[in-house]
N, C-alpha and C positions, 0 to 999 in steps of 0.2 A: 584532544577531546574537549568539547565545549563545557563551560561551567554549568552545573545543574543546580536548581534551587534546593532540591532535597533528593536523597537517593531513592531511586525507583523501588517500590515494593516488589520483590521477586518471588515468584511461585516456588522456586526450588529452595529458598531459604526458610520456608514455612514447614512446620510439622504437619502431620496428617490432621490432628484435631484443629490446628489453626486454619488449614484449608477448609475444613468442614464449617468453621465458624465465620468464614468471610461473609460480609453483609449480602443481603439479597440483591440479585442482579448486578453483582460485581462483574466488571468487564475484564476478561482475560485477553491480553494483547499478545499476539504471536507475530514477530517479524519474519518475513520471508525474504531471504537474500538469494545469492547465487555465487558460485565459484566458476568464473568463466573469463575468457580472454576479453580485454578491453583495449586492444591495440597495443602499440609499443610504449605508451606513455602512462598507463594506469595499471594498478595491480589487479590480479584476478579476483581479489576480495572486494572490489568496488561496490557491487550491489549489496553484499552482506554488510559492509561497513555502514553504508547509507541507511539501510533498513533498520539495523540494530541501534545505531546512534539516534536516529529520528524517533524510534519507538521509545527508547529509554528517556529521551528528553521530554517527549510528550507525556509519558506516564508520570515522570517526576513533576512536571508542571501541574498536572491534575491532582496528584497526591498532595503537593504543597498547598494548593488552593482549597483542598478538601471538597472539590466540586462534584466528585463522583467516586465511588469505590472502584479501584482498579488494581490489577496485578499483572506483572510482566513475566511472560514465558520466555525461555531461552529461544533464540532465533534458529531457524533452519538455514544452514549454509548451502546444502546441496539440494537443488530443485530442478526445474525443467529448463535446461539450457542447451538442448540438442541443436538449436539453430546455429550454435557456435562450435559444434563438435569437430569441425575441420581444423581447428586451431589448437595448438598445445596450451595446456593450462586449464582447459574446460573440464569440469567434472559434473555430470548430469545424471538425474534420475529419469527413467522413462515416465511417460504421462500416467500410466496405470500404477506404477510404484508410488509416485508422489500422491496420487489420489487416495490410495490406500493409507498412506502415512497420515494425510490430513484427516481422513475419516476416523482412523484409529485414535488420533489425538483428540478429536472432538468427542468420540465415545468415552475416552478416559476422563476427560474433563466433566462430562455429564454425570458420570458415576461419582465424581467428587463434589457434585453440587453446583458446578458452574453452569450458568444458563445463558451467558452472552460471550461471544468470541469475536474479536476483531483482528483480522489479518492486516498488518501493515507491510505492504509489498514494495520491494526495491528492484524487482526485475520484471520487465514487461512480458517476458515469455511465460510467466505464471498467471497472467491475468485471466485468460479464458478458462483455464482449469480452476482457478480460484472461484470464479463465479459458479461453476458447476458444483464445487465443493460446498459453497454457501448453501445452495438449495438442498444438496444431499444431507448435510448435517441438520438442516432445519427439518427435513422430512423424517429422517431416521431417529433423531434424538431430541427433537423439539428445541434445539438451540436457536437463539436469536444470533444470526451471523452477519458479519459486515466485512467488506473488502475495500481497503483504502490504499492510496499511494501518497508519497511525499510530493504533493503537487504545489506548484508555485505559479501565480499569475505571470504571463509573459512579460508584463511591464515592470515586474519587481526583480531586483537583483541584477542590474546591468542591462545590456542591450536586448531588444526584443528577439526572441528565438525565431519568430516568423520572418523578420527582416534579415537576420544574420545567417540562419541556416535553412531558410525557406520552410520552417516548421518540421524539418527532418533530422534534427540533431538528437537522434533517439538512442545512440549507443557510443559512449566515450566522447561525446561532443562537448560543447561549451558549458552546458549545465552540470553534467557529471564531473567534468574536469575541475570546475570551480568548486563544487562541493568537496571533492577530495583534496583540493589545495587547502581548504579550510579544516577538514577533518583529519587528514593524514598527509600533510605537505611533504614529508620525507619520502613518500612513495610515488610522487608524481613527477613526471619528466615531460612537461609540455613542449620542450624544444624538439622532441622526437616525432611530433605530430603536426600535420598541416590541415588542409581543407579536403574533406572527403564527403561532399554533399552530392547525393545522386540527383543532380539537376535535371536529368532526362525524365524524371517522373513528373515534372511540371507539365509535360506535354499530354498528360492524361487527366481528363476532367473529373472522372468518377473513381478511378482506382489509384490508391496510393496511401501513404501515411497520413492519417488525419482526414481522409476522404470517405465518402459514403461506402465505398466498396473496398474491403481489406483484401490482402493477398498473402499467400504462403510464400515465405522468403527464408533464405539462409544467408548468414553473414557474408559468405564468400561470393554471393551474387553481386556484391557491390565493389569487388576488388580484393586484392590480397592483404590489405592492411588490417581488416577486422573491425574497424570502427566506422561510425556514420555520423558526421558532423564536422564542425570547424572550431578548434580550440582557441583561435586567436582572440585575445581580449580576456580570456579566462583568468580569474584571480581569486585569492583567498577572501578578499573583501566581498566580492560578488557571491562567493560560496557561502559566506557567513550570512549575508542578507537573505539569500534563498533558503538556507537551512532554517533560520529563525522564523521566517514567514511560513514555511511549510510546517514546522513544529507547532506553531501557534494554531494553525488550522487543524492539525491532527489532535491537539488537546481539545478543541471544540468538538471534533468528531467523537472522541471518547465520552465526553459528557452527554452528547446526543445519543450515543449507543446505549448508555445506561438507562435512559428513559424512553427509548424508542418503542412504540407499539403501533403497528399499522391497523389494529383492530378498530373498526368504527365504534363510537359510543353507542350504548343501547338506545333504541328509539322508544320514547315514552309511549305508553298505550294511548290509542285514540279515544278521546272521551265520547261517551254515548250522547247523541243529541238530546237536549232537554226539550220537553213539551210544555209550552206555556200553560199556566193554569186556565181552566175553562175551555180548552181546545176539545172539540167533539172527538170521540174515539172513532176510528175507522169502522164502518159497518160491513 
């Protein structure tokens, strides 16, 4: 586990009156992980580990700097992972169950006086549903809601993902393997994995990962191994660089989420035109 500047303030460590006394517009941070297969070389906890470690480090960074009031919620381990349901080790919630869980959590936070909720997501399968939950929580309970990933520019932390994996290292590939070699090295076995990049998708101009048209897919569409990417060159050093860059960006997101307001400023009233002295009145 990486060194943290100060322990993250945790929601579950507070008493009820302490929750009620949190500063206005405190950002509650909820990590969304997953328990799902990641090929033969990574643990099924990969997405949960990445989401919870990144969220804790980002919250700790903000708390240490005093740059925004923030509190860390316990992460969700079981989410929407049905695209991996063909493989042992995957535990998933149906989309409607997870949506109800997120809505119920938002309702509960609102009754406790929380007005801002940031999801830090570690599993791509949650993304579309998370966007819907954002709007639902805004509409039902008036929460300011945000949905973020641990994102790293492709030129940071080792070779470019575009060059190495053709932009398709989306599951158990170079990036995730490097992150886990940094966070949980004892659980990673890169020697069991090779190159599993669906290069056939480069033949489609519009449809594919990172292209204008998305498509419904299941993990076993790409072969029996369950991962998509190329772990060659992955290392703990690369993972550390990527993790630290991503956490720094998430800390900035928390600060922005605290002050974010899309409402336009009030427009000053238009002044009545003045009539110069001596101007004849209209007849």
